[in-house]
MINUVO-805693 format. One record per residue (C-alpha): chain; residue in three letters; y, x, z. Coordinates in pm, whole numbers, padded with zeros to 5 digits, always signed. Example, Ala and Ser with C-alpha at 12.3 -4.5 7.8 and 13.67 -1.06 7.14 Angstrom:
2
<rec><unit>A</unit><code>ALA</code><v>-00450</v><u>+01230</u><w>+00780</w></rec>
<rec><unit>A</unit><code>SER</code><v>-00106</v><u>+01367</u><w>+00714</w></rec>
end
This chain:
203
<rec><unit>A</unit><code>MET</code><v>+00592</v><u>+01437</u><w>+03817</w></rec>
<rec><unit>A</unit><code>ARG</code><v>+00560</v><u>+01064</u><w>+03773</w></rec>
<rec><unit>A</unit><code>PRO</code><v>+00448</v><u>+00865</u><w>+03463</w></rec>
<rec><unit>A</unit><code>GLY</code><v>+00746</v><u>+00835</u><w>+03227</w></rec>
<rec><unit>A</unit><code>ASP</code><v>+00900</v><u>+01168</u><w>+03339</w></rec>
<rec><unit>A</unit><code>LYS</code><v>+00992</v><u>+01416</u><w>+03072</w></rec>
<rec><unit>A</unit><code>LEU</code><v>+00853</v><u>+01770</u><w>+03086</w></rec>
<rec><unit>A</unit><code>PRO</code><v>+01107</v><u>+02054</u><w>+03080</w></rec>
<rec><unit>A</unit><code>SER</code><v>+01138</v><u>+02233</u><w>+02744</w></rec>
<rec><unit>A</unit><code>GLU</code><v>+00889</v><u>+02508</u><w>+02649</w></rec>
<rec><unit>A</unit><code>ARG</code><v>+01161</v><u>+02768</u><w>+02703</w></rec>
<rec><unit>A</unit><code>GLU</code><v>+01245</v><u>+02627</u><w>+03051</w></rec>
<rec><unit>A</unit><code>LEU</code><v>+00877</v><u>+02618</u><w>+03155</w></rec>
<rec><unit>A</unit><code>ALA</code><v>+00818</v><u>+02972</u><w>+03024</w></rec>
<rec><unit>A</unit><code>GLU</code><v>+01111</v><u>+03101</u><w>+03233</w></rec>
<rec><unit>A</unit><code>MET</code><v>+01014</v><u>+02897</u><w>+03535</w></rec>
<rec><unit>A</unit><code>LEU</code><v>+00649</v><u>+03006</u><w>+03531</w></rec>
<rec><unit>A</unit><code>ARG</code><v>+00714</v><u>+03360</u><w>+03397</w></rec>
<rec><unit>A</unit><code>VAL</code><v>+00469</v><u>+03320</u><w>+03109</w></rec>
<rec><unit>A</unit><code>SER</code><v>+00500</v><u>+03329</u><w>+02731</w></rec>
<rec><unit>A</unit><code>ARG</code><v>+00601</v><u>+03021</u><w>+02531</w></rec>
<rec><unit>A</unit><code>SER</code><v>+00266</v><u>+03030</u><w>+02351</w></rec>
<rec><unit>A</unit><code>SER</code><v>+00088</v><u>+03000</u><w>+02688</w></rec>
<rec><unit>A</unit><code>VAL</code><v>+00306</v><u>+02702</u><w>+02775</w></rec>
<rec><unit>A</unit><code>ARG</code><v>+00235</v><u>+02545</u><w>+02436</w></rec>
<rec><unit>A</unit><code>ASP</code><v>-00141</v><u>+02590</u><w>+02484</w></rec>
<rec><unit>A</unit><code>ALA</code><v>-00125</v><u>+02440</u><w>+02831</w></rec>
<rec><unit>A</unit><code>ILE</code><v>+00070</v><u>+02138</u><w>+02710</w></rec>
<rec><unit>A</unit><code>ARG</code><v>-00178</v><u>+02091</u><w>+02427</w></rec>
<rec><unit>A</unit><code>GLY</code><v>-00460</v><u>+02093</u><w>+02686</w></rec>
<rec><unit>A</unit><code>LEU</code><v>-00279</v><u>+01828</u><w>+02894</w></rec>
<rec><unit>A</unit><code>GLU</code><v>-00228</v><u>+01619</u><w>+02582</w></rec>
<rec><unit>A</unit><code>LEU</code><v>-00597</v><u>+01635</u><w>+02492</w></rec>
<rec><unit>A</unit><code>ARG</code><v>-00684</v><u>+01518</u><w>+02846</w></rec>
<rec><unit>A</unit><code>GLY</code><v>-00444</v><u>+01223</u><w>+02806</w></rec>
<rec><unit>A</unit><code>LEU</code><v>-00205</v><u>+01339</u><w>+03079</w></rec>
<rec><unit>A</unit><code>VAL</code><v>+00104</v><u>+01381</u><w>+02861</w></rec>
<rec><unit>A</unit><code>GLU</code><v>+00208</v><u>+01261</u><w>+02514</w></rec>
<rec><unit>A</unit><code>PRO</code><v>+00472</v><u>+01384</u><w>+02268</w></rec>
<rec><unit>A</unit><code>ARG</code><v>+00726</v><u>+01118</u><w>+02173</w></rec>
<rec><unit>A</unit><code>GLN</code><v>+00956</v><u>+01164</u><w>+01877</w></rec>
<rec><unit>A</unit><code>GLY</code><v>+01313</v><u>+01213</u><w>+01991</w></rec>
<rec><unit>A</unit><code>ALA</code><v>+01212</v><u>+01204</u><w>+02359</w></rec>
<rec><unit>A</unit><code>GLY</code><v>+01006</v><u>+01518</u><w>+02417</w></rec>
<rec><unit>A</unit><code>THR</code><v>+00675</v><u>+01541</u><w>+02606</w></rec>
<rec><unit>A</unit><code>ILE</code><v>+00630</v><u>+01257</u><w>+02856</w></rec>
<rec><unit>A</unit><code>VAL</code><v>+00390</v><u>+01223</u><w>+03151</w></rec>
<rec><unit>A</unit><code>ARG</code><v>+00146</v><u>+00936</u><w>+03087</w></rec>
<rec><unit>A</unit><code>GLU</code><v>-00009</v><u>+00675</u><w>+03313</w></rec>
<rec><unit>A</unit><code>THR</code><v>-00351</v><u>+00813</u><w>+03397</w></rec>
<rec><unit>A</unit><code>SER</code><v>-00688</v><u>+00662</u><w>+03462</w></rec>
<rec><unit>A</unit><code>ALA</code><v>-01006</v><u>+00824</u><w>+03590</w></rec>
<rec><unit>A</unit><code>GLU</code><v>-01188</v><u>+00792</u><w>+03258</w></rec>
<rec><unit>A</unit><code>PRO</code><v>-01007</v><u>+01056</u><w>+03047</w></rec>
<rec><unit>A</unit><code>LEU</code><v>-00995</v><u>+01290</u><w>+03346</w></rec>
<rec><unit>A</unit><code>ALA</code><v>-01364</v><u>+01254</u><w>+03406</w></rec>
<rec><unit>A</unit><code>ASN</code><v>-01447</v><u>+01305</u><w>+03037</w></rec>
<rec><unit>A</unit><code>PRO</code><v>-01174</v><u>+01506</u><w>+02861</w></rec>
<rec><unit>A</unit><code>PHE</code><v>-01413</v><u>+01591</u><w>+02575</w></rec>
<rec><unit>A</unit><code>ALA</code><v>-01464</v><u>+01223</u><w>+02495</w></rec>
<rec><unit>A</unit><code>ASN</code><v>-01090</v><u>+01170</u><w>+02505</w></rec>
<rec><unit>A</unit><code>ALA</code><v>-01033</v><u>+01462</u><w>+02269</w></rec>
<rec><unit>A</unit><code>LEU</code><v>-01289</v><u>+01320</u><w>+02025</w></rec>
<rec><unit>A</unit><code>LYS</code><v>-01119</v><u>+00981</u><w>+02036</w></rec>
<rec><unit>A</unit><code>ARG</code><v>-00781</v><u>+01139</u><w>+01951</w></rec>
<rec><unit>A</unit><code>ARG</code><v>-00941</v><u>+01339</u><w>+01670</w></rec>
<rec><unit>A</unit><code>GLN</code><v>-01096</v><u>+01022</u><w>+01526</w></rec>
<rec><unit>A</unit><code>GLU</code><v>-00754</v><u>+00847</u><w>+01538</w></rec>
<rec><unit>A</unit><code>ARG</code><v>-00591</v><u>+01141</u><w>+01361</w></rec>
<rec><unit>A</unit><code>ILE</code><v>-00853</v><u>+01149</u><w>+01085</w></rec>
<rec><unit>A</unit><code>SER</code><v>-00830</v><u>+00774</u><w>+01043</w></rec>
<rec><unit>A</unit><code>GLU</code><v>-00451</v><u>+00809</u><w>+00999</w></rec>
<rec><unit>A</unit><code>LEU</code><v>-00492</v><u>+01084</u><w>+00741</w></rec>
<rec><unit>A</unit><code>LEU</code><v>-00739</v><u>+00877</u><w>+00544</w></rec>
<rec><unit>A</unit><code>ASP</code><v>-00502</v><u>+00583</u><w>+00567</w></rec>
<rec><unit>A</unit><code>PHE</code><v>-00226</v><u>+00801</u><w>+00425</w></rec>
<rec><unit>A</unit><code>ARG</code><v>-00456</v><u>+00894</u><w>+00136</w></rec>
<rec><unit>A</unit><code>LYS</code><v>-00489</v><u>+00522</u><w>+00058</w></rec>
<rec><unit>A</unit><code>MET</code><v>-00111</v><u>+00497</u><w>+00048</w></rec>
<rec><unit>A</unit><code>LEU</code><v>-00064</v><u>+00807</u><w>-00167</w></rec>
<rec><unit>A</unit><code>GLU</code><v>-00352</v><u>+00845</u><w>-00413</w></rec>
<rec><unit>A</unit><code>PRO</code><v>-00404</v><u>+00499</u><w>-00573</w></rec>
<rec><unit>A</unit><code>PRO</code><v>-00046</v><u>+00494</u><w>-00713</w></rec>
<rec><unit>A</unit><code>LEU</code><v>-00098</v><u>+00853</u><w>-00828</w></rec>
<rec><unit>A</unit><code>ALA</code><v>-00408</v><u>+00743</u><w>-01021</w></rec>
<rec><unit>A</unit><code>ALA</code><v>-00204</v><u>+00459</u><w>-01177</w></rec>
<rec><unit>A</unit><code>ARG</code><v>+00064</v><u>+00708</u><w>-01285</w></rec>
<rec><unit>A</unit><code>ALA</code><v>-00205</v><u>+00942</u><w>-01421</w></rec>
<rec><unit>A</unit><code>ALA</code><v>-00340</v><u>+00659</u><w>-01637</w></rec>
<rec><unit>A</unit><code>THR</code><v>+00000</v><u>+00630</u><w>-01808</w></rec>
<rec><unit>A</unit><code>HIS</code><v>+00098</v><u>+01002</u><w>-01809</w></rec>
<rec><unit>A</unit><code>ALA</code><v>-00226</v><u>+01201</u><w>-01858</w></rec>
<rec><unit>A</unit><code>SER</code><v>-00243</v><u>+01416</u><w>-02168</w></rec>
<rec><unit>A</unit><code>ALA</code><v>-00562</v><u>+01467</u><w>-02371</w></rec>
<rec><unit>A</unit><code>ASP</code><v>-00592</v><u>+01821</u><w>-02228</w></rec>
<rec><unit>A</unit><code>GLU</code><v>-00557</v><u>+01692</u><w>-01870</w></rec>
<rec><unit>A</unit><code>ILE</code><v>-00828</v><u>+01428</u><w>-01934</w></rec>
<rec><unit>A</unit><code>SER</code><v>-01057</v><u>+01696</u><w>-02083</w></rec>
<rec><unit>A</unit><code>GLU</code><v>-01001</v><u>+01909</u><w>-01773</w></rec>
<rec><unit>A</unit><code>MET</code><v>-01102</v><u>+01621</u><w>-01546</w></rec>
<rec><unit>A</unit><code>GLU</code><v>-01416</v><u>+01562</u><w>-01758</w></rec>
<rec><unit>A</unit><code>GLU</code><v>-01508</v><u>+01930</u><w>-01726</w></rec>
<rec><unit>A</unit><code>ILE</code><v>-01466</v><u>+01914</u><w>-01345</w></rec>
<rec><unit>A</unit><code>LEU</code><v>-01699</v><u>+01613</u><w>-01325</w></rec>
<rec><unit>A</unit><code>GLN</code><v>-01957</v><u>+01796</u><w>-01538</w></rec>
<rec><unit>A</unit><code>ARG</code><v>-01950</v><u>+02084</u><w>-01289</w></rec>
<rec><unit>A</unit><code>GLN</code><v>-01970</v><u>+01835</u><w>-01002</w></rec>
<rec><unit>A</unit><code>GLU</code><v>-02274</v><u>+01669</u><w>-01164</w></rec>
<rec><unit>A</unit><code>ALA</code><v>-02443</v><u>+02012</u><w>-01221</w></rec>
<rec><unit>A</unit><code>LYS</code><v>-02394</v><u>+02113</u><w>-00857</w></rec>
<rec><unit>A</unit><code>ARG</code><v>-02518</v><u>+01774</u><w>-00732</w></rec>
<rec><unit>A</unit><code>GLY</code><v>-02829</v><u>+01822</u><w>-00945</w></rec>
<rec><unit>A</unit><code>HIS</code><v>-02894</v><u>+02150</u><w>-00761</w></rec>
<rec><unit>A</unit><code>GLY</code><v>-02845</v><u>+01983</u><w>-00422</w></rec>
<rec><unit>A</unit><code>GLU</code><v>-02502</v><u>+02143</u><w>-00366</w></rec>
<rec><unit>A</unit><code>ALA</code><v>-02213</v><u>+01951</u><w>-00208</w></rec>
<rec><unit>A</unit><code>ALA</code><v>-01955</v><u>+02042</u><w>-00481</w></rec>
<rec><unit>A</unit><code>VAL</code><v>-01669</v><u>+02049</u><w>-00226</w></rec>
<rec><unit>A</unit><code>ALA</code><v>-01440</v><u>+02255</u><w>-00452</w></rec>
<rec><unit>A</unit><code>GLU</code><v>-01492</v><u>+02019</u><w>-00749</w></rec>
<rec><unit>A</unit><code>ASP</code><v>-01433</v><u>+01714</u><w>-00530</w></rec>
<rec><unit>A</unit><code>ALA</code><v>-01090</v><u>+01848</u><w>-00424</w></rec>
<rec><unit>A</unit><code>GLU</code><v>-01017</v><u>+01980</u><w>-00773</w></rec>
<rec><unit>A</unit><code>PHE</code><v>-01063</v><u>+01639</u><w>-00930</w></rec>
<rec><unit>A</unit><code>HIS</code><v>-00808</v><u>+01484</u><w>-00690</w></rec>
<rec><unit>A</unit><code>TYR</code><v>-00560</v><u>+01766</u><w>-00755</w></rec>
<rec><unit>A</unit><code>ASN</code><v>-00594</v><u>+01712</u><w>-01130</w></rec>
<rec><unit>A</unit><code>VAL</code><v>-00530</v><u>+01338</u><w>-01099</w></rec>
<rec><unit>A</unit><code>ALA</code><v>-00216</v><u>+01423</u><w>-00896</w></rec>
<rec><unit>A</unit><code>LEU</code><v>-00117</v><u>+01685</u><w>-01157</w></rec>
<rec><unit>A</unit><code>ALA</code><v>-00159</v><u>+01430</u><w>-01438</w></rec>
<rec><unit>A</unit><code>SER</code><v>+00077</v><u>+01193</u><w>-01251</w></rec>
<rec><unit>A</unit><code>GLY</code><v>+00362</v><u>+01424</u><w>-01347</w></rec>
<rec><unit>A</unit><code>ASN</code><v>+00505</v><u>+01479</u><w>-00997</w></rec>
<rec><unit>A</unit><code>SER</code><v>+00482</v><u>+01837</u><w>-00861</w></rec>
<rec><unit>A</unit><code>VAL</code><v>+00620</v><u>+01741</u><w>-00518</w></rec>
<rec><unit>A</unit><code>VAL</code><v>+00338</v><u>+01494</u><w>-00463</w></rec>
<rec><unit>A</unit><code>LEU</code><v>+00091</v><u>+01768</u><w>-00558</w></rec>
<rec><unit>A</unit><code>LYS</code><v>+00218</v><u>+01981</u><w>-00265</w></rec>
<rec><unit>A</unit><code>VAL</code><v>+00183</v><u>+01685</u><w>-00025</w></rec>
<rec><unit>A</unit><code>LEU</code><v>-00176</v><u>+01625</u><w>-00144</w></rec>
<rec><unit>A</unit><code>ASP</code><v>-00254</v><u>+01996</u><w>-00099</w></rec>
<rec><unit>A</unit><code>ILE</code><v>-00148</v><u>+01979</u><w>+00268</w></rec>
<rec><unit>A</unit><code>LEU</code><v>-00342</v><u>+01654</u><w>+00320</w></rec>
<rec><unit>A</unit><code>MET</code><v>-00662</v><u>+01796</u><w>+00169</w></rec>
<rec><unit>A</unit><code>ASP</code><v>-00626</v><u>+02107</u><w>+00382</w></rec>
<rec><unit>A</unit><code>LEU</code><v>-00600</v><u>+01895</u><w>+00699</w></rec>
<rec><unit>A</unit><code>LEU</code><v>-00913</v><u>+01706</u><w>+00598</w></rec>
<rec><unit>A</unit><code>ARG</code><v>-01112</v><u>+02007</u><w>+00469</w></rec>
<rec><unit>A</unit><code>ASP</code><v>-01363</v><u>+02034</u><w>+00756</w></rec>
<rec><unit>A</unit><code>THR</code><v>-01420</v><u>+01658</u><w>+00762</w></rec>
<rec><unit>A</unit><code>ARG</code><v>-01472</v><u>+01646</u><w>+00381</w></rec>
<rec><unit>A</unit><code>GLU</code><v>-01713</v><u>+01938</u><w>+00387</w></rec>
<rec><unit>A</unit><code>ARG</code><v>-01924</v><u>+01768</u><w>+00656</w></rec>
<rec><unit>A</unit><code>SER</code><v>-01913</v><u>+01425</u><w>+00489</w></rec>
<rec><unit>A</unit><code>LEU</code><v>-02029</v><u>+01572</u><w>+00160</w></rec>
<rec><unit>A</unit><code>GLN</code><v>-02346</v><u>+01687</u><w>+00336</w></rec>
<rec><unit>A</unit><code>VAL</code><v>-02434</v><u>+01325</u><w>+00425</w></rec>
<rec><unit>A</unit><code>LYS</code><v>-02722</v><u>+01189</u><w>+00223</w></rec>
<rec><unit>A</unit><code>GLY</code><v>-02597</v><u>+00985</u><w>-00075</w></rec>
<rec><unit>A</unit><code>ARG</code><v>-02232</v><u>+01094</u><w>-00032</w></rec>
<rec><unit>A</unit><code>PRO</code><v>-02223</v><u>+01339</u><w>-00330</w></rec>
<rec><unit>A</unit><code>GLU</code><v>-02361</v><u>+01069</u><w>-00559</w></rec>
<rec><unit>A</unit><code>LYS</code><v>-02113</v><u>+00813</u><w>-00430</w></rec>
<rec><unit>A</unit><code>SER</code><v>-01825</v><u>+01060</u><w>-00469</w></rec>
<rec><unit>A</unit><code>LEU</code><v>-01925</v><u>+01140</u><w>-00829</w></rec>
<rec><unit>A</unit><code>ALA</code><v>-01962</v><u>+00770</u><w>-00919</w></rec>
<rec><unit>A</unit><code>GLY</code><v>-01615</v><u>+00705</u><w>-00771</w></rec>
<rec><unit>A</unit><code>HIS</code><v>-01461</v><u>+00988</u><w>-00974</w></rec>
<rec><unit>A</unit><code>ARG</code><v>-01623</v><u>+00860</u><w>-01289</w></rec>
<rec><unit>A</unit><code>ARG</code><v>-01477</v><u>+00511</u><w>-01238</w></rec>
<rec><unit>A</unit><code>ILE</code><v>-01131</v><u>+00661</u><w>-01182</w></rec>
<rec><unit>A</unit><code>LEU</code><v>-01153</v><u>+00883</u><w>-01490</w></rec>
<rec><unit>A</unit><code>ALA</code><v>-01280</v><u>+00594</u><w>-01707</w></rec>
<rec><unit>A</unit><code>ALA</code><v>-00973</v><u>+00388</u><w>-01613</w></rec>
<rec><unit>A</unit><code>ILE</code><v>-00740</v><u>+00685</u><w>-01678</w></rec>
<rec><unit>A</unit><code>LYS</code><v>-00899</v><u>+00737</u><w>-02022</w></rec>
<rec><unit>A</unit><code>ARG</code><v>-00841</v><u>+00368</u><w>-02098</w></rec>
<rec><unit>A</unit><code>HIS</code><v>-00478</v><u>+00409</u><w>-01983</w></rec>
<rec><unit>A</unit><code>ASP</code><v>-00553</v><u>+00127</u><w>-01737</w></rec>
<rec><unit>A</unit><code>ALA</code><v>-00305</v><u>+00185</u><w>-01453</w></rec>
<rec><unit>A</unit><code>GLU</code><v>-00423</v><u>-00105</u><w>-01236</w></rec>
<rec><unit>A</unit><code>GLY</code><v>-00788</v><u>-00018</u><w>-01295</w></rec>
<rec><unit>A</unit><code>ALA</code><v>-00728</v><u>+00346</u><w>-01197</w></rec>
<rec><unit>A</unit><code>LYS</code><v>-00537</v><u>+00239</u><w>-00888</w></rec>
<rec><unit>A</unit><code>ALA</code><v>-00817</v><u>+00001</u><w>-00780</w></rec>
<rec><unit>A</unit><code>ALA</code><v>-01088</v><u>+00259</u><w>-00852</w></rec>
<rec><unit>A</unit><code>MET</code><v>-00910</v><u>+00526</u><w>-00646</w></rec>
<rec><unit>A</unit><code>ARG</code><v>-00862</v><u>+00291</u><w>-00354</w></rec>
<rec><unit>A</unit><code>ARG</code><v>-01228</v><u>+00188</u><w>-00360</w></rec>
<rec><unit>A</unit><code>HIS</code><v>-01330</v><u>+00556</u><w>-00373</w></rec>
<rec><unit>A</unit><code>ILE</code><v>-01120</v><u>+00648</u><w>-00067</w></rec>
<rec><unit>A</unit><code>GLU</code><v>-01250</v><u>+00346</u><w>+00125</w></rec>
<rec><unit>A</unit><code>ASP</code><v>-01608</v><u>+00455</u><w>+00048</w></rec>
<rec><unit>A</unit><code>VAL</code><v>-01524</v><u>+00802</u><w>+00181</w></rec>
<rec><unit>A</unit><code>GLU</code><v>-01351</v><u>+00654</u><w>+00485</w></rec>
<rec><unit>A</unit><code>GLU</code><v>-01657</v><u>+00447</u><w>+00576</w></rec>
<rec><unit>A</unit><code>ILE</code><v>-01886</v><u>+00755</u><w>+00568</w></rec>
<rec><unit>A</unit><code>VAL</code><v>-01642</v><u>+00984</u><w>+00756</w></rec>
<rec><unit>A</unit><code>LEU</code><v>-01567</v><u>+00736</u><w>+01034</w></rec>
<rec><unit>A</unit><code>ASP</code><v>-01936</v><u>+00656</u><w>+01075</w></rec>
<rec><unit>A</unit><code>GLN</code><v>-01997</v><u>+01027</u><w>+01124</w></rec>
<rec><unit>A</unit><code>LEU</code><v>-01729</v><u>+01044</u><w>+01396</w></rec>
end
């Protein structure tokens, strides 16, 4: 096949090669990681122009694609979470604010014992989303955090990262307690940018 050609469907390839569709799917994923094909929305899987570099080092190419994916997920967090923090500043109840304070106390206690406090880190963000008053957004954030779980766990092991995370959470909560929507939005954005810097440096 030539660059620009479209691969047959998974069903067609499975019938043609007499293998299962899951085997076809795995093979296509392998070709994608090596940079030989790419999925295009509305067009299917297309054969790419190739160079010797990704073929000679498929592992490096896979790492590059993973970095791009994580960068896009973090970028989406910057689109999603600052407005949520702003909404939380105007919608949060006294009980919701107390719950966030309790989470940060647990995060501080774990940090003092040298623990990463991964659960508390995620829980704080869930509670900000919950206080925004939009249950649909909470589901989106849940998926996003799940996609970033491994990356977040590793980044929270980096020296200084737990302290930076806690400081960011405190700034966000302080703005929410003041009912300062713009302050909460700016604090959340700064927090995610700090996280992004550490994560992308790791990659």
